[in-house]
C-alpha positions in Angstrom: 14.8 -7.1 34.5 15.5 -8.2 30.9 15.5 -5.6 28.2 12.6 -5.6 25.6 13.1 -7.5 22.4 14.2 -5.2 19.6 12.8 -5.8 16.1 14.4 -4.1 13.1 11.7 -3.4 10.5 13.1 -2.6 7.0 10.3 -0.8 5.3 11.2 2.4 3.6 11.1 3.8 0.0 7.4 3.8 -0.8 4.2 4.1 1.1 3.4 0.5 0.0 6.3 -0.7 2.1 6.4 1.9 4.8 2.8 1.9 6.0 2.5 -1.8 6.5 5.8 -1.6 8.4 4.4 1.1 10.6 1.3 -1.0 11.2 3.4 -3.8 12.6 5.5 -1.4 14.6 2.4 0.0 16.3 1.3 -3.4 17.6 4.9 -4.4 18.6 5.2 -1.1 20.6 1.9 -1.9 22.4 3.3 -5.3 23.3 6.4 -3.7 24.8 8.8 -4.7 22.0 11.1 -2.0 20.7 10.7 -1.6 16.9 13.4 0.2 14.9 12.4 1.3 11.5 15.1 0.9 8.8 14.0 3.3 6.1 15.5 5.0 3.0 16.6 8.6 2.5 13.6 9.4 0.3 11.3 12.3 1.1 8.3 10.1 2.1 10.5 8.4 4.8 11.7 11.7 6.3 8.1 13.1 6.2 6.6 10.1 8.1 9.5 10.0 10.6 8.8 13.6 11.5 5.1 12.8 12.1 5.6 9.4 13.9 8.1 10.3 16.5 7.3 7.4 18.8 9.6 5.2 16.7 13.3 4.9 16.3 14.6 5.4 12.7 17.7 4.3 10.9 18.1 5.9 7.5 19.9 3.9 4.8 21.0 5.0 1.4 18.3 4.3 -1.2 19.4 1.8 -3.9 17.5 0.5 -6.8 18.4 -2.5 -9.0 19.1 -1.8 -12.6 18.9 -4.5 -15.3 21.5 -7.3 -14.8 23.3 -6.5 -18.0 23.2 -2.7 -17.5 26.6 -1.0 -17.0 25.2 0.3 -13.8 24.8 -3.2 -12.3 28.4 -3.3 -10.9 27.8 0.1 -9.2 24.6 -1.3 -7.7 26.4 -4.3 -6.3 29.0 -2.1 -4.7 26.3 0.1 -3.1 24.5 -3.0 -2.0 27.6 -4.3 -0.3 28.1 -0.9 1.4 24.5 -0.9 2.6 24.8 -4.4 4.0 27.8 -3.2 6.0 25.9 -0.2 7.3 22.9 -2.4 8.2 25.2 -4.9 10.0 26.7 -2.1 12.1 23.2 -0.6 12.9 21.7 -4.0 13.8 24.7 -4.6 16.2 24.4 -1.1 17.6 20.7 -1.5 18.4 21.3 -5.1 19.4 18.3 -6.2 17.4 16.9 -9.7 18.0 15.1 -10.1 14.6 14.8 -8.4 11.2 11.5 -8.1 9.4 11.7 -6.9 5.7 8.6 -5.4 4.1 9.9 -5.5 0.5 11.7 -3.1 -1.7 15.4 -2.6 -1.9 15.6 -0.8 1.4 14.8 -4.2 3.0 17.4 -6.2 1.1 20.6 -5.0 3.0 19.2 -5.5 6.6 18.0 -9.0 5.7 21.3 -10.0 4.3 23.0 -8.5 7.3 20.7 -10.5 9.6 21.8 -13.7 7.8 25.5 -12.9 8.3 24.8 -12.1 12.0 22.8 -15.4 12.4 19.6 -13.6 13.4 16.1 -14.9 12.5 14.4 -12.9 9.8 11.1 -12.6 8.0 10.0 -11.0 4.7 6.6 -9.8 3.9 5.4 -9.7 0.3 2.2 -7.7 -0.3 1.8 -8.3 -4.1 0.7 -11.2 -6.2 3.9 -11.0 -8.1 6.8 -10.5 -5.7 9.4 -7.8 -6.2 13.0 -8.6 -7.1 14.2 -7.6 -3.6 12.0 -10.1 -1.9 12.9 -12.9 -4.4 16.5 -12.3 -3.5 15.8 -12.0 0.3 13.7 -15.2 0.4 17.0 -17.1 -0.1 18.3 -15.8 3.3 15.1 -15.3 5.3 13.8 -17.7 7.9 10.2 -17.4 6.8 8.1 -15.6 4.0 4.8 -14.0 4.8 2.4 -13.3 1.9 -0.5 -10.9 1.3 -2.0 -13.1 -1.4 -2.2 -16.8 -1.7 -1.4 -16.5 -5.4 2.2 -15.4 -4.6 3.0 -18.8 -3.0 4.4 -20.4 -6.2 7.1 -17.8 -6.4 8.7 -19.1 -3.2 8.9 -22.9 -3.8 11.8 -23.5 -1.4 10.7 -21.2 1.4 8.7 -21.6 4.6 5.6 -19.6 3.6 2.5 -18.3 5.4 -0.4 -16.3 4.0 -1.3 -13.5 6.4 -2.7 -10.6 4.3 -1.2 -7.0 4.3 -1.0 -5.1 7.6 -3.1 -1.9 8.1 -2.3 0.9 10.4 -4.3 1.2 13.6 -6.4 4.2 12.7 -8.1 2.0 10.1 -9.6 0.0 13.0 -11.8 2.9 14.1 -14.3 3.3 11.2 -16.1 6.6 11.3 -19.8 6.8 10.5 -20.8 7.6 6.9 -23.2 10.3 8.0 -20.6 12.0 10.2 -17.9 12.0 7.5 -20.2 13.2 4.8 -21.4 16.1 7.0 -17.8 17.1 7.8 -17.0 17.1 4.0 -20.1 19.0 3.1 -21.6 16.1 1.0 -25.2 15.3 0.6 -26.2 12.3 2.6 -28.6 11.0 0.0 -26.5 11.1 -3.2 -23.8 8.7 -4.2 -20.1 9.4 -3.5 -17.2 8.3 -5.7 -13.7 8.3 -4.2 -10.8 8.6 -6.7 -7.5 7.7 -5.2 -4.3 8.8 -6.9 -1.9 8.0 -4.1 0.6 10.5 -2.6 2.4 11.0 -6.0 -0.9 11.0 -8.0 -1.8 8.9 -11.0 -1.8 11.1 -14.1 -3.6 8.7 -16.3 -6.4 8.2 -13.7 -6.6 12.0 -13.1 -6.9 12.7 -16.8 -9.6 10.0 -17.3 -11.7 11.2 -14.4 -11.2 14.9 -15.3 -12.7 14.2 -18.8 -15.7 12.6 -16.9 -16.4 15.5 -14.5 -19.4 16.8 -16.5 -20.9 13.3 -17.0 -20.6 12.6 -13.2 -22.2 16.0 -12.4 -25.1 15.3 -14.8 -25.7 12.0 -12.9 -25.7 13.8 -9.5 -22.6 11.9 -8.4 -20.5 13.6 -5.7 -16.7 13.3 -5.9 -13.8 13.0 -3.5 -10.7 13.2 -5.8 -7.2 12.8 -4.3 -5.1 14.0 -7.2 -1.6 13.7 -5.7 0.5 16.9 -5.4 1.8 16.9 -9.0 -1.6 17.3 -10.7 -3.6 19.0 -8.0 -3.6 22.6 -9.4 -4.6 21.5 -12.9 -7.3 19.2 -11.6 -8.7 21.8 -9.2 -8.9 24.3 -12.0 -10.7 21.8 -14.2 -13.1 20.9 -11.5 -13.9 24.6 -10.9 -14.8 25.0 -14.6 -17.1 22.0 -14.4 -20.3 21.6 -12.4 -19.0 18.5 -10.5 -19.7 18.6 -6.7 -17.4 17.4 -4.1 -13.9 17.7 -2.7 -10.6 17.9 -4.8 -7.4 17.6 -2.7 -3.8 16.6 -3.3 -3.9 13.9 -0.6 -5.4 13.1 2.7 -4.0 11.8 6.0 -7.6 10.7 6.9 -8.0 7.8 4.4 -10.5 6.0 6.7 -12.8 9.0 6.5 -12.6 9.1 2.7 -13.4 5.5 2.4 -16.2 5.7 5.0 -17.9 8.4 2.9 -17.6 6.5 -0.4 -20.0 4.2 -2.3 -17.5 3.3 -5.0 -13.7 3.6 -5.4 -11.6 4.3 -8.5 -8.0 3.4 -7.7 -4.7 2.0 -8.9 -4.1 -1.5 -7.7 -1.1 -1.4 -5.4 -1.4 -4.0 -2.6 -1.8 -1.3 0.2 -4.6 0.5 -1.7 -6.4 -2.8 -2.2 -6.0 -3.7 1.5 -7.6 -0.4 2.5 -10.5 -0.8 0.0 -11.1 -4.4 1.3 -11.1 -3.2 4.9 -14.1 -1.1 4.1 -15.8 -3.7 1.9 -16.0 -1.2 -1.0 -16.7 -2.1 -4.6 -14.0 -0.7 -6.8 -13.0 0.0 -10.4 -9.3 -0.7 -10.7 -6.9 0.9 -13.2 -3.5 -0.8 -12.9 -0.4 1.3 -13.3 0.8 0.1 -16.7 4.5 0.6 -16.0 4.6 -1.2 -12.6 7.5 -3.6 -12.0 6.7 -7.0 -13.4 3.2 -5.7 -14.1 2.3 -6.6 -10.5 -0.6 -4.1 -10.3 -2.5 -5.9 -13.1 -2.0 -9.2 -11.3 -3.3 -7.7 -8.0 -6.3 -6.3 -9.8 -7.0 -9.6 -11.5 -7.4 -11.3 -8.1 -10.1 -8.8 -7.1 -11.8 -9.0 -10.5 -11.9 -12.8 -10.5 -13.3 -12.8 -7.0 -16.1 -10.5 -8.2 -14.9 -7.7 -5.9 -13.9 -5.2 -8.6 -13.9 -4.3 -12.3 -10.5 -3.9 -13.9 -10.0 -1.5 -16.9 -6.8 -0.7 -18.7 -5.7 2.9 -18.7 -5.1 2.8 -22.4 -8.8 1.9 -23.0 -10.2 4.9 -21.2 -11.0 7.4 -24.0 -13.2 10.4 -23.7 -15.5 10.2 -20.7 -15.7 6.4 -20.7 -14.5 6.2 -17.0 -17.5 8.3 -16.0 -19.8 6.0 -18.0 -18.4 2.9 -16.2 -18.8 4.6 -12.8 -22.4 5.6 -13.4 -23.2 2.1 -14.6 -21.9 0.6 -11.4 -23.6 3.1 -9.1 -26.9 2.6 -10.8 -26.7 -1.2 -10.6 -27.4 -1.8 -6.9 -27.5 -5.7 -7.1 -24.1 -5.9 -8.8 -22.6 -3.4 -6.4 -23.9 -5.3 -3.4 -22.5 -8.5 -4.8 -19.1 -6.7 -5.1 -19.4 -5.6 -1.5 -19.8 -9.1 -0.3 -16.9 -10.4 -2.5 -14.6 -7.6 -1.2 -15.5 -8.4 2.4 -14.6 -12.0 1.8 -11.1 -11.1 0.5 -10.3 -8.8 3.4 -7.9 -10.1 6.1 -8.6 -7.8 9.1 -6.2 -9.8 11.3 -3.2 -9.3 9.0 -1.2 -7.1 11.3 -1.6 -9.4 14.3 -0.7 -12.4 12.2 2.6 -10.7 11.2 3.3 -9.9 14.9 2.5 -13.5 15.8 5.0 -14.8 13.2 7.6 -12.5 14.8 6.9 -13.8 18.3 7.0 -17.4 17.1 10.6 -16.9 15.8 11.6 -15.2 19.1 10.1 -17.9 21.3 
């Protein structure tokens, strides 16, 4: 009996790369492939590997690319060369049949190792503006998979397919709004705002919504605020001093429940966050991270805004309790919000994970 095909998925470093990689690995495992997750040595990768023990993990040194003319660039090239060598040894040891890179510099060495070993490879780019690692990797990859059509122009010489961004399997089982609100102790009849700071938090967003706690309370708006671990204690204290009603937490492993309870989302505009919002057809108010590489979060948010699915506001423009004012305006404008719901549903690509798996299978056929 032939052994199962083994797929090396290079996906570590950040949740935006790791979680889509896990989503693909889940489906591959169901189809009797053997996924091996090539991840970094960052805390998020160790944390998830301890939770998701059904997968095999290969930990690679984390490397980041400095500016080309930086004195650190030569050191980067040396570490990259070392990481490619480690990746080549690991790919041979596992006898992988294909390499899939989900972006970020953790994916760069395995993809270049795949090229040297004459293995087929794919890269997946979630953002409108591709990261530097994927721009490099596209030169050696067999095919490029995209989350957004707008990213196509960055890969003029590659074989490109737009598939969307994969979502983990637990997003498929959408809980009922009534059940989730009851579990969270929220009133079924009053609007709920979800503020998503990500696992590391978003200090500018936290500060802006914190200044709006009282305004939201006066409008009878309930709040689910995921602050990130860094700002949690300060935001919890601020919430306790205000009359805002809801749930303040550093993070949640039950994001489908949070989104199911919400009427409106305030969020950064990383590709994975937008994919999750779109999966639940939620209107959103997007605040791009102003220091994101190549300003890719602003480009992502602009796609949603131009489609009518979201409003985009710059962090620097959020003075006083202006964020609360914008939130209340949207929640009180039912026709506009319903139009945003329809637009968000039109953007969603619910078959993205299966599309990536199909691309893998096509290269292995």
